[in-house]
C-alpha positions as CSV (number, residue, x, y, z in Angstrom):
1,M,-58.0,-158.8,-145.6
2,T,-57.4,-161.6,-143.1
3,I,-54.8,-164.3,-143.5
4,K,-57.6,-166.9,-144.2
5,Q,-59.1,-164.6,-146.9
6,N,-55.6,-164.1,-148.4
7,R,-55.0,-167.9,-148.6
8,Q,-58.4,-168.4,-150.2
9,R,-57.6,-165.7,-152.8
10,G,-54.3,-167.5,-153.5
11,K,-56.0,-170.8,-153.9
12,R,-58.5,-169.3,-156.4
13,A,-55.6,-167.9,-158.4
14,E,-53.9,-171.3,-158.4
15,A,-57.1,-173.1,-159.5
16,L,-57.6,-170.5,-162.2
17,F,-54.2,-171.1,-163.7
18,A,-54.3,-174.9,-163.2
19,N,-57.5,-174.9,-165.3
20,Y,-56.1,-172.4,-167.9
21,L,-52.9,-174.3,-168.4
22,G,-54.2,-177.8,-167.9
23,G,-52.0,-178.5,-164.9
24,K,-52.6,-179.9,-161.4
25,R,-53.0,-177.7,-158.4
26,V,-50.7,-178.9,-155.6
27,G,-50.6,-175.7,-153.5
28,T,-49.6,-177.2,-150.2
29,L,-47.5,-175.0,-147.8
30,G,-43.8,-175.2,-148.6
31,R,-44.3,-176.7,-152.1
32,H,-44.9,-175.4,-155.6
33,D,-48.5,-174.4,-156.6
34,L,-48.9,-176.2,-159.9
35,E,-47.5,-179.2,-161.6
36,L,-47.5,-179.5,-165.4
37,G,-45.2,-182.2,-166.8
38,M,-41.7,-181.2,-165.8
39,W,-42.9,-177.6,-164.8
40,R,-43.2,-176.7,-161.2
41,I,-45.1,-173.4,-161.2
42,E,-45.5,-170.7,-158.5
43,V,-48.6,-168.5,-158.9
44,K,-48.5,-165.0,-157.4
45,E,-51.6,-162.8,-157.4
46,I,-51.4,-159.1,-156.9
47,E,-54.2,-156.6,-156.5
48,T,-52.6,-153.6,-158.2
49,W,-49.3,-152.7,-159.9
50,A,-48.6,-150.3,-157.0
51,G,-44.9,-150.6,-156.1
52,M,-44.3,-152.5,-159.3
53,K,-44.1,-149.5,-161.7
54,R,-40.7,-150.6,-163.1
55,F,-42.0,-154.1,-163.9
56,E,-45.1,-152.7,-165.5
57,G,-43.0,-150.4,-167.6
58,D,-40.6,-153.2,-168.6
59,I,-43.6,-155.3,-169.7
60,E,-45.0,-152.4,-171.7
61,Q,-41.6,-151.9,-173.4
62,A,-41.3,-155.6,-174.3
63,V,-44.8,-155.7,-175.7
64,S,-44.3,-152.6,-177.8
65,H,-41.1,-153.9,-179.2
66,A,-42.7,-157.2,-180.3
67,P,-45.5,-156.5,-182.7
68,S,-47.5,-159.4,-184.0
69,P,-46.5,-162.2,-184.9
70,Y,-43.6,-161.8,-182.5
71,I,-43.8,-162.9,-178.8
72,P,-42.6,-160.5,-176.2
73,A,-40.2,-161.8,-173.5
74,L,-38.6,-160.0,-170.6
75,V,-35.3,-161.1,-169.1
76,Y,-34.2,-160.0,-165.7
77,H,-30.5,-160.2,-165.4
78,R,-28.9,-159.6,-162.0
79,L,-25.5,-157.9,-162.3
80,G,-22.8,-160.5,-161.6
81,N,-25.1,-163.5,-162.4
82,T,-24.5,-165.9,-165.2
83,P,-27.4,-166.1,-167.6
84,D,-28.5,-169.5,-166.3
85,K,-29.4,-167.9,-163.0
86,D,-31.5,-165.1,-164.5
87,W,-35.3,-165.1,-165.2
88,V,-37.3,-164.9,-168.4
89,T,-40.9,-163.7,-168.3
90,I,-43.4,-164.3,-171.1
91,P,-47.1,-163.8,-171.5
92,A,-49.4,-166.5,-170.1
93,W,-50.9,-167.2,-173.6
94,A,-47.4,-167.8,-175.1
95,F,-46.5,-170.1,-172.2
96,K,-49.7,-172.0,-172.7
97,A,-49.1,-172.4,-176.4
98,M,-45.5,-173.6,-175.8
99,I,-46.8,-176.3,-173.3
100,E,-49.6,-177.4,-175.7
101,R,-47.1,-177.8,-178.6
102,K,-44.7,-179.8,-176.3
103,T,-47.3,-182.2,-175.0
104,T,-49.1,-182.9,-178.3
């Protein structure tokens, strides 16, 4: 895949999520990809989970431990960090529902 094709693929992913979430695609080099209220969102597209086996396993564990009606969430804590510097990952559908409740 050429650099140009890779950029085009990234733009399609950004547009897909802008449409899905109701946000605005910004996507200029050196800035965030989407704007949605106070959210500044980066969209990263991957072809496969190769090299991300741990992440995939962590997601599967979070999902299996959160049967309906619960919402799975995955926290990545870096040793030595305070919790405010860590990251929380949730499913896109849960993020969308959270945004819709906040804006209505």
